[in-house]
N, C-alpha and C positions, 0 to 999 in steps of 0.2 A: 728067710734064713737068718740066724743070729750067730755072731762071731764072739767067742769067749776070749779072755785075755791070753790064754795059752795057744791061741791060733786054731781052736776047734770050732767047727761050725755045726749048729744043730738045725734040724728041719722045723719050719714054722707050722703052728696048728692051723688047719684049714676050716675049722668049724665056724669061726667069725665071718669068713668070706662067704660062706654058703648062706648064712642068715641074711646078709645084706642083699644077695641076689634074690632070695625069696620075697623080701619086702618090695623090691622094685617090680618083680613079676606080678605081685598082687595089685599094686597101684595101676600098672598098665591094664590089667584085666578089668579093674573097676572103671577106668576111663572108657575102655571099649564098650563095656555094658551101658554106661551112661549115654555114650554117643548113639548106640543102637536104640535105646529107649526114646531119646529125643527125636530121632529120625522117624520111628514108628508113629509117635504122636503127631508130628508135622504132616506125615502122609495121611493119617486119619482126618486131621483137621481140614485138609484140602479136599478129601473125598466127601465129607459130610456137608449137606446143603445148609446155608445160613437161614436160621429161623428167627424171625422177629415177632414179638408179641405186640400187636397194635390194639390199643383199647378202643372199643366201639361204644359210643354213647348213643343210647336209644332215647329219642325224644318222645315223651308221652303225648298222646293226642289231647288237645284242649277239651275241657268240658264245655257243655252248651252254655253255661253261665259266663265263662271266660270269653267265649266267642262273641256273645251278645255285648259284653262290656267293651270289647275291642272295637266292635262295629259302631257302638254309640260314641266312643271316644273319637273314632275316625270321622264320623259324621259331624260331630261338634267342631272338630278342627277345620273341616271343609267349610262349614258355615261361617266360622270366624274369619277364614281367609277371604271368603266371598264378601263379607261385610267390610273387611279392611280394604279390599279393592274398590268397593263402591264408595267408601269414604274418601279414598285417595282420588278417585275420579271426580267426586264432587268438589274437593278442594282445588283440583286443577282447573275445573270449570269456573269456580269463583275467582281464582287468580287471573284467569284469562279475561273474565268480565271486568275485574278491577283495573287491569292493565289497559283495557279498551277505554274505560271511563276516564282514567287518568290521562290517556292520550287525547281524548276529546276535550277535556278541561284545559290541558296545556295548549292545545291549538286555539281554543277560544280566548284564553288569556293572552297568547301571543298576538292574536288578531286585534284584540282591544288595545293592547299596549302599542301596537304599530299605529292604530288609528289615533290614539292619544298623542303619540309623538308627532304624527303628521299634522294634527290640528295645532300643536304647539309651534311647529315650523311655519304653518300658514299664518298663525297669529303674529309670530315674530316678523315674518316678511311683510305683513300688513302694517305693523308698527313702523318698520323701517321705511316703507313707502310713504307713510304719513309724515314722518320726520323729514324725508327728502322734499316732499311737496311743501311742507311748512317753510323749509329753508329757502325754497325758490320764490316764495311770495314776498311782496314788499311789506312794509310795516303796517299799512292800513289793512290789507287783505289778511295779513297774519293775525291781527287782532280779531277780525271777523271769523277766521278759521278756528281760533282758540275758543271764541264765544260759542260757535256752533257745537264744538266738541263738549264744552261745559254744559250746554243745554241738553245734549244727548245723554250725558252721564246723569244729569239731574232728573231727566225723565225716567231713566232706568231705576234710579233710587226711589223716585216717587211711586213707581209701579210696585216695587218691593214693599214700601211702607204701606200702601193701600192693601196689599195682600196680607201683610201682618196684622193690620187693623181689623180686616174682615175675619181673620182667624180668631183673634181675641174676642170679637163680638160674638162669633159663633160659639165659642167655648163658654162665654158668659150666659148666653141663652140656654145652652145645654144644662148648665148648673141649676137654672130656675125650673127646669122641667121636673116631672115626677121621677122619683128614683127608679132605676132599671136594674133588674137582677143580672149581675155579670157572671160569666162563666170563667172559672179559674182553670188555667192550663198549666201543665207541668214545667214549661220553659218560659217563665215570665221575664227573664233578663233579655233585653233587646241587644242585638249586635249589628254593627254596620255591615251592610250588604256588599260583598265582593263576588265576582264570578258571574255566572249566567243568571239573568233576571228576566222574568216574564211579568208583563203589566196588564191589568184589567181595570175596567171602568164600570162603576155601578151608579146609575142615575135613574130616578123615577122607577126604582124597582127592576130595572133592566140591566143586564150585565153583558159586556162585550170585551173581546180581547183587543188590546192596543198594540199594533205592530211597531212599538217604539224603536226596537233595535234596527228594523228595516228602514224606518223613517230617518233615524240618525245617520245611517250609512248614506242614504240619499242626500241628506243635508251636507255631509262632508263633500261628496262629489260635486254638488251644485255650488257650494261656497268656493271650492277650489277653482272651479271654472269661471267664476264671476268676480273674483277679488279685484279685477281691473277697475270695477266701478268705484272703488275707493279713491281713485285718482282725482275724481271731480267732486266728491262729497265725503263728509266725515263718517257716514254709515249708509247702508242700503238695506232694503227689506225685500224678501222674496217669499213666494208661496209655492210649495211643491205639489205635484200631482198626488191625488189621494191614493192611499194604499189600504186595502181591507177596511174601507169605510171611514178613514181618518185622513185629514189634511194637515200638513205642518207648515207653519209660517215662522220665519226666522229673521232676525236682524243681526247684522254683523258690522262692527265699526271699531273705533278706537276704544270705546267703553267696554267692548267685549262682545260675546256672542250670547244671544238669548233666543228662545223659541217658545211657541205655543201650539197646542194640538186642538183641532176642532173636528167634531164628528160631521160627516157629510149630511146626515139626517138627524133630527132631534130624537127620533124613536129608535136609535141604533141599539142593536143587541136583542136579547131575549129575556123573558122573565127568568129569574134565578132558578125557580123550581124546574122549568122546562129546559133550561140550559144545562142543568146538572143531571138530566136523565141519561141513562146508559148509552142510548143511541144518538145523543145530541153531539154536534161537531165540537162544541167547546169542551164537553166532557171527554171526548175521544182525544182531543189535543192535550188535556191534562193527563190522561192515562199514558200518553207517549213520553211524558217528561219524567226525569229521574229526581225523586225527592232529595236524594243525597247531594245533587249538584245544582239544584235550581231553587231560587227564592222567588216567591210570588208577591208582587206589590199591587195593592188594590187601592185605586183612587176612588173616593166615595164622597157623595154629596149628602147634606143633612136629611133628605127625604128617603134615604136608602140604608140607614144604619141597621135596621132589622135584617135586611138582605145581606149586609156585610157580615153580621154575626153568623148567619146560616152558611155562607160561603167559607168564612174563616174556620168554622168548626169542621167542615168537610176537609179542608186543606190540611189542618193540623192532624186530623185523624189519619190522613194518608201519609203523614211524615214530612210535609213541606214546611219550610220557614216562611212566615207571613209578615209582610210589612204593610200596615194600614196608613194611607195618606188622605186624611179628610180635607175637603175643599169647601170654601164658602159657595153658596148657591150662585150659579151663573159664572163662576170663575173658571177660566180654561186651565187645562193641564199644561204645565210649562216647565222649563228648566233653563239654566244658564251656567256659565263658568263659575259663578259665585254660589251656586246651589250646593245643597248637601245631599249625600247619599241616603238611601232608605235605611231604616233600622228595623230589623226583622226579629220576630220571636219564634 
């Protein structure tokens, strides 16, 4: 209603109010319709089952050529694996063999080192006893004692000089003989021998093994048990029981230790050709030795140089290092503390 200045009130037009109510009613109807549509769609979505499209890959069957190639490839891989396993096993066996040989060589080296040390101890003890005995003697006996020691040393030097003279004479005679064709070997440089060493003797065309290592062991034991003999003499000489056809004679005194080897019989050994046959004991002994760890020393007389070359050729062919030790005719095999080691090729 509207009031006029004079106090009169007019009735308001109702057309605007009705239009507003129509708009509100239309909006409410639209909302109701939307709610109903959404509800219907949600109900349908719950009722319809979920369908997923899963792609299926179909593997084609291999052709005969592809199958053959795959089989060949598989067989080749299996063969390579088998060969690799065999090579690995061979390497393991070689490693085990080398470890065993290294152990044997170390044991032999330790044994020889212990023997050398013990011999040095014995020699030192003998020298101490000699000095004590000399101090206990009076002036006259002391002079005789020194003279006896000087004679023993001079005899030892005389034997070495005779041996050297015989060697020089032998070499001079060899130079006058007709020239001999020499065989050239791939390892001409000689090296000093260390480690395990086997000894052989060739005389009058016959070869025999010298049990030098066994005889030296027996010498050490005998000298250790008889060093008391030096209390009454400047030196003493002993002969050991024979071993494998050889007898050792040694002298021990203030001048040092020396020894000689003598065969029990003059015809010791076999002819070289027979001794090197496959079923001969000497050949079987050689076959049991390891060329990598063993050096062969051959003591030879002038009448057997041809047999030496035959034996040496076999040894070098089998991979052994060989040391040749020529001797004058009739000169025994020997050694001393002043001696030199063999030089092998």
